[in-house]
C-alpha positions, 0 to 999 in steps of 0.5 A: 493458545492462539497461534501467532499469525505469520503476517503479524509483526508489531502492534503498530502505533495507537490511534492517538498518534494520528494528528488532526488536520491543521489547517482545515478546509471550510465546512462547505469544501468538506461537503463538496469533497464528500460529494465528489468522493461519493460520485467517484466511488459510485462511478467506479462501482458501476464499471464492474469488472472493467475497473481491473483495466490498468488505465481505468484503475489508475484513473479512478485512483487518481480521481479518489485522491482528487475528490479528497483534495489530496495531491500526489507527488512521485519520485523517479522512477515512476514505474513501480512494478513493470515486468523485467526482461524475463517476464517476471513480475515485481514484488512492490513493498511499501511502508504502511501508514494509511488505507490511502497508501494503496490508492496512492500507489495504484494512482502511480501504477496499477498492480495486484494488491495483497491485503488483509481479508477484512478489506474485502468485507468493507462496504464499497471499498471491498467490492472494488478491491475484489474487482480490481484483482486484490489478493486477500490473505488471513493475517490472523490465520494459522502459520500452516497457511504460510507456505501456501500463501508464499507459493501463490505469491511466487507463482503470480510473480513468475507469471508476470504479475506484479504484486504490492505488499505492505510487509509491516503487516499493520499501519504506523504513523510514519515511514520509519515504524515497524519491522518488515515481515520476511514471508513475501521476500521468500516468494520473490527469492523463490521466483527470482523476481525483483523487489521494488522498495517504495516509500509513502510519505504524507505532508501537509502544508509542506511539513511531515504529517500524521493526518492520514494515519489509520491506526489501532482500532480506529473507525474508517470514517474517523480517518476519512474525515481527517483526510477530507478535512485537511488543507494542502495534504499531499502524498509522495510515492518514491520508488527506489532501486529494485533489489534481487537476492536469494536470502529473504532476511537480507532482502527484507533488511535492504528493502526496509533500509531503502524505504526508511532511507537507511543503508541495510542488507547485502543484496544486489541492485537489479539490473 
């Protein structure tokens, strides 16, 4: 019998839920975007370890969005993971729609990202992720690894490092899908660190869009093509009031409630 991963929750939406872009850019504009993306990623790779500098990382993330023709909108407050008065890092938790989510969040404010180990093996993206300080976990591993992962995350938060986690553990076609896994919230509770819920939402031509969704067993290049071909695609990053608590269940429920714009949980807002 295969052990259930402590990070896996639901199966996520099937690839068929992703929508084709409408309207689309011209073939000439699509080629220009691919060329701009190639240039941007080549430049970022050439920076080596310097990519971990917050200002550099933010600039390169914004350049990726610009190359793809994807607009960025932010809801106040703009800061996501600034250390609090006690020097603790913030656990930034967001819904997970696409590979583009992390790029958008890093374009707002660079923080360390907790990602599945497979991302580290992706061409180009993997080396960049490692140099940018991404922390990798094995989401298909034994549940016995969970205490070690939680302890490491708590130590990072105590040390003033803010970390981005996607607690749904898989991608969904909209911000409302999927439960929030409780393990990362245990780390915040253990460290006494604030939790910042963040909503990531995509729109095309002003209407909600599933164009950026990266779902099921879909190939990365297929998802990339949809994003690059979409005209007037925007991603909105909305940061909600930070939360504190000692009960991981309440923290997870309250964070998901904030992300999906529903009232949930019984934890206090962080000062």
